[in-house]
C-alpha positions, 0 to 999 in steps of 0.5 A, spaced: 695 411 211 702 410 215 704 414 221 698 419 220 699 421 213 696 416 206 700 413 202 702 418 197 704 424 202 709 419 205 712 417 198 712 425 197 716 426 204 720 421 201 723 424 195 723 430 198 728 428 203 731 424 198 733 430 194 734 435 200 740 430 202 743 430 195 742 438 194 746 438 202 752 433 198 752 438 192 751 433 187 747 437 183 740 438 181 738 432 178 742 427 183 737 424 186 733 422 179 734 414 179 734 410 173 737 410 166 741 416 165 737 420 158 744 423 156 740 427 150 736 431 156 741 430 162 747 433 159 743 440 158 741 440 166 749 438 168 748 430 169 755 426 166 753 424 158 753 416 157 759 413 154 760 415 146 756 412 142 761 407 137 762 404 145 755 403 146 754 399 140 761 395 141 759 393 147 755 387 145 760 383 141 765 385 146 760 380 151 759 376 145 767 375 144 768 374 152 765 367 150 770 362 148 768 358 142 768 351 141 773 347 137 771 343 132 771 336 134 766 330 134 760 334 137 760 340 133 759 338 127 763 341 121 759 347 116 756 344 110 758 347 104 755 351 099 750 347 095 753 348 087 747 352 083 745 348 077 746 355 072 745 351 065 738 354 064 741 361 063 744 358 056 737 357 054 737 364 051 732 363 045 725 365 044 723 357 043 727 354 049 724 359 054 718 358 051 718 351 052 721 352 060 715 357 061 711 352 058 705 356 055 698 353 053 693 356 049 688 354 054 691 357 060 687 363 064 689 369 065 691 366 073 695 361 070 699 365 066 701 369 071 702 364 075 707 361 070 711 367 070 712 368 078 715 360 077 719 362 072 722 368 076 723 365 082 728 362 078 731 366 073 730 373 076 737 377 075 736 378 082 737 371 084 742 369 078 749 370 080 754 375 078 756 372 072 748 370 070 745 376 070 745 378 063 742 372 060 738 371 066 735 379 064 735 376 057 730 370 059 726 375 063 725 380 058 723 374 053 718 371 058 714 378 060 713 378 052 711 372 052 706 372 058 704 379 056 701 377 049 698 371 051 694 375 057 692 380 051 689 373 046 686 372 054 
């Protein structure tokens, strides 16, 4: 109890007096509202909306650009160049060469065949190949999938 009132009544009296004070200054019905302005709700009630969306999105990049980037020197290592991708396997397009790369065995179980297909695809899938080798990668994957599918039918 605070001054003869319980805490709920005290808070209610304080909020009511703050709203009455805000209204007496002619600030609008939502002037006493504290916290973030919910622009999608508040604009219909007469409050000032947030700035345009592009300004809010740009803010983090503005903040990030205010900090000077360190000059490359002895304390800052230079960025490493991208390692060269070995594309020699994309030149092996005959069925015999692809079969050698998959390493299919007559004794392979279904689980082993599926594992070999996934391993082959990690290296040869067209989505992972450089643009100039995508057609060759597609051809290799087609041949490999046909061979693995045939081996799975036999198992």
